C-alpha positions in Angstrom: -30.4 -22.3 -28.0 -33.2 -24.4 -29.5 -31.5 -27.2 -31.5 -32.4 -27.9 -35.1 -33.2 -31.6 -35.6 -32.6 -32.8 -39.1 -34.3 -36.1 -38.3 -37.6 -37.7 -39.3 -40.2 -35.1 -38.5 -43.1 -36.0 -36.2 -46.6 -35.5 -37.5 -48.1 -32.9 -37.7 -45.6 -30.6 -39.2 -46.0 -26.8 -39.8 -44.1 -24.9 -42.5 -43.1 -21.3 -42.9 -41.8 -20.2 -46.3 -40.2 -16.8 -46.6 -39.5 -15.7 -50.2 -37.3 -12.6 -50.3 -35.9 -10.7 -53.2 -32.5 -12.5 -52.9 -33.2 -15.8 -51.0 -36.0 -18.1 -50.3 -36.1 -19.9 -46.9 -38.3 -22.6 -45.4 -38.5 -23.7 -41.8 -40.4 -26.8 -40.5 -41.5 -27.2 -36.9 -43.7 -29.5 -34.9 -45.3 -29.1 -31.5 -41.9 -30.1 -30.0 -39.7 -27.6 -31.8 -37.7 -27.0 -35.0 -36.8 -29.8 -37.3 -35.2 -28.6 -40.5 -34.7 -25.6 -42.7 -33.4 -24.8 -46.2 -32.2 -21.7 -47.9 -31.7 -21.0 -51.7 -31.4 -18.1 -54.1 -34.8 -16.8 -55.2 -33.8 -16.1 -58.8 -36.3 -14.8 -61.3 -39.2 -17.0 -60.3 -40.2 -16.5 -56.7 -43.1 -19.1 -56.9 -40.7 -21.8 -58.1 -38.1 -20.9 -55.4 -40.8 -21.1 -52.7 -41.9 -24.6 -53.9 -38.3 -25.8 -54.3 -37.1 -24.6 -50.9 -40.2 -26.2 -49.3 -39.3 -29.6 -50.8 -35.6 -29.2 -49.8 -36.7 -28.6 -46.1 -39.0 -31.6 -46.3 -36.2 -33.8 -47.6 -33.9 -32.7 -44.7 -36.7 -33.6 -42.2 -37.5 -36.9 -43.9 -41.0 -35.7 -44.2 -43.7 -35.7 -46.9 -46.0 -32.9 -48.0 -48.8 -34.9 -46.4 -47.2 -34.4 -43.0 -47.7 -30.6 -43.3 -50.9 -29.6 -41.6 -50.6 -25.9 -42.1 -48.3 -23.5 -44.0 -47.7 -19.7 -43.9 -46.0 -17.7 -46.6 -44.2 -14.4 -46.1 -41.7 -12.1 -47.7 -42.0 -10.0 -50.8 -42.8 -13.1 -52.9 -45.5 -14.4 -50.6 -48.3 -13.5 -53.0 -46.9 -15.9 -55.6 -47.1 -18.9 -53.2 -50.3 -20.5 -54.3 -49.7 -23.7 -52.2 -49.6 -22.1 -48.8 -52.7 -21.8 -46.5 -52.1 -18.2 -45.5 -49.8 -15.3 -46.2 -48.6 -12.9 -43.5 -46.3 -9.8 -43.7 -42.6 -10.3 -43.0 -42.8 -7.7 -40.2 -45.2 -9.9 -38.2 -43.1 -13.0 -39.0 -39.8 -11.5 -37.9 -41.3 -10.3 -34.7 -42.8 -13.7 -33.9 -39.7 -15.7 -35.0 -37.4 -13.6 -32.8 -39.8 -14.0 -29.9 -40.0 -17.7 -30.3 -36.2 -18.0 -29.9 -36.0 -15.4 -27.1 -39.2 -14.1 -25.5 -37.3 -11.1 -24.0 -36.6 -9.6 -27.4 -38.2 -6.2 -27.7 -36.5 -4.7 -30.9 -35.7 -6.5 -34.2 -33.5 -4.9 -36.8 -33.9 -6.7 -40.2 -31.8 -5.9 -43.2 -33.0 -7.9 -46.2 -32.3 -8.0 -49.9 -34.4 -5.0 -50.9 -35.4 -3.2 -47.7 -34.5 -2.6 -44.1 -36.8 -2.6 -41.1 -36.8 -1.9 -37.4 -39.6 -3.6 -35.5 -40.8 -3.1 -31.9 -42.0 -6.4 -30.3 -44.7 -6.8 -27.6 -44.2 -9.3 -24.7 -46.5 -11.7 -26.5 -44.4 -11.7 -29.7 -46.7 -9.4 -31.7 -45.5 -6.3 -33.5 -46.3 -3.0 -31.7 -44.6 -0.6 -34.1 -42.2 -0.4 -37.0 -40.2 1.8 -39.4 -39.2 0.6 -42.9 -37.1 1.7 -45.8 -38.5 0.1 -49.0 -38.1 3.0 -51.4 -34.4 2.9 -51.9 -31.7 0.2 -52.2 -29.4 2.0 -49.8 -28.9 0.2 -46.6 -29.9 -3.2 -48.0 -28.4 -6.5 -49.2 -28.8 -5.4 -52.8 -26.7 -2.3 -52.0 -23.9 -4.4 -50.6 -24.2 -6.9 -53.4 -23.6 -4.1 -56.0 -20.7 -2.7 -53.9 -19.0 -6.1 -53.6 -19.2 -6.4 -57.4 -17.6 -3.0 -57.8 -14.8 -4.1 -55.4 -14.5 -7.4 -57.4 -14.9 -9.5 -54.3 -17.6 -12.0 -53.1 -20.4 -10.6 -51.0 -19.8 -13.4 -48.4 -16.3 -12.1 -47.9 -17.1 -8.4 -47.5 -17.6 -8.5 -43.8 -14.3 -10.2 -42.7 -12.4 -8.3 -45.4 -13.5 -5.0 -43.9 -12.3 -5.9 -40.4 -8.7 -5.5 -41.7 -9.3 -1.8 -42.4 -7.1 0.7 -40.6 -9.0 3.8 -41.7 -12.6 3.4 -43.2 -13.2 5.5 -46.3 -15.9 8.2 -46.2 -18.8 7.3 -48.4 -20.9 10.4 -48.9 -23.8 9.2 -51.0 -26.7 7.1 -49.8 -27.8 6.5 -53.4 -26.6 3.1 -54.7 -25.7 4.5 -58.2 -23.7 7.4 -56.8 -22.1 5.3 -54.1 -20.9 2.9 -56.7 -19.4 5.8 -58.6 -17.7 6.9 -55.3 -16.3 3.4 -54.9 -14.9 3.3 -58.4 -13.3 6.8 -57.9 -11.8 5.7 -54.6 -10.3 2.6 -56.2 -8.8 4.7 -59.0 -7.2 7.0 -56.5 -5.4 4.1 -54.8 -7.6 3.7 -51.7 -7.3 0.3 -50.1 -10.2 -2.0 -50.8 -10.7 -2.9 -47.1 -11.0 0.7 -46.2 -13.7 1.2 -48.8 -15.5 -1.9 -47.6 -15.4 -0.6 -44.0 -16.7 2.7 -45.2 -19.6 1.1 -47.0 -20.6 -0.8 -43.8 -20.5 2.4 -41.8 -22.8 4.0 -44.5 -25.3 1.2 -44.1 -25.1 1.4 -40.3 -25.8 5.1 -40.3 -28.7 4.7 -42.7 -30.4 1.9 -40.7 -29.2 3.2 -37.3 -31.0 6.5 -37.9 -34.2 4.6 -38.6 -33.7 2.7 -35.3 -33.2 6.0 -33.4 -36.4 7.5 -34.9 -38.4 4.5 -33.8 -36.7 4.1 -30.4 -34.7 1.1 -29.2 -35.9 -1.2 -26.4 -33.8 -4.0 -25.1 -33.3 -6.9 -25.9 -32.2 -5.9 -29.5 -31.5 -8.5 -32.2 -30.2 -8.3 -35.8 -31.8 -10.6 -38.3 -31.9 -11.0 -42.1 -29.2 -12.1 -44.6 -27.1 -9.0 -43.9 -26.9 -9.9 -40.2 -24.3 -12.5 -41.3 -22.0 -9.7 -42.3 -19.8 -9.1 -39.3 -18.7 -5.7 -40.7 -22.2 -4.4 -40.8 -23.0 -5.9 -37.4 -20.0 -4.3 -35.7 -20.7 -0.9 -37.5 -24.3 -0.9 -36.3 -23.3 -1.8 -32.7 -20.8 1.1 -32.7 -23.2 3.6 -34.3 -26.1 2.7 -31.9 -23.7 2.2 -28.9 -25.4 -1.2 -28.2 -24.6 -4.9 -28.3 -27.0 -7.2 -30.1 -28.4 -10.2 -28.2 -27.7 -13.6 -29.8 -30.5 -15.8 -31.1 -28.2 -18.8 -31.5 -29.8 -19.5 -34.9 -29.2 -18.6 -38.5 -30.4 -14.9 -38.7 -31.5 -15.4 -42.3 -34.3 -17.8 -41.3 -36.1 -15.8 -38.6 -38.9 -14.7 -40.9 -39.6 -18.2 -42.1 -39.4 -19.5 -38.5 -42.0 -16.9 -37.4 -44.2 -17.9 -40.3 -44.0 -21.6 -39.2 -44.8 -20.6 -35.6 -47.9 -18.7 -36.9 -48.9 -21.7 -38.9 -48.7 -23.9 -35.8 -50.7 -21.5 -33.8 -53.4 -21.1 -36.5 -53.8 -24.9 -36.8 -53.9 -25.6 -33.1 -56.4 -22.9 -32.4 -58.8 -24.0 -35.1 
């Protein structure tokens, strides 16, 4: 594990800002490693969220904007980040961030707020291939957010809650609207909430797992993105794919921002 140091950052510092549909993240690194990170809700203004999370990370590192020599923006909101030096796709950043933490990683599964991705990683940390679902909310954080609301529970509790299930419900629809209707009908019929939650996680695992099978899995395999914090989805994916994810020993939600910071450092040092 590479320790996160929330201490006064050395100069120069490099920043990666990942503005996703649900959360914005910023990671600061120097030539000696990681220093600090911050995470916040994106809200309705991705540009504002990017600037705010950047300042929050600087505060944690006891650094100033003048310490930052180069910055890279990524995520769906990257085009709104007028203050960064460069923007890069989240596919490239997730590959590079995972490789930075473990150079043996060859496959990255990322489930974010509005899309899901499976990325193949070269030995040098670059992306060799990918498959992506960005046309439908099924199998994403937004899908689980809507389902948690239908179950009248907090999204953060959905994973642990589902582990108490004795018999996961069968969720037939992959469409968010129809799946929500299924959940409401199951509740009305007296189905246990934990069984419904477990069934939803299996539905997500099947959706994303089939993408992974189409692309082909190469070990080591890691699971990143905000949904990777959901133990129910993680377990369901491992069972469906008959694998075990390698651990990155770092918050899975910041891997894209970390990769952006690594690219920022490489760009500056190679100039």
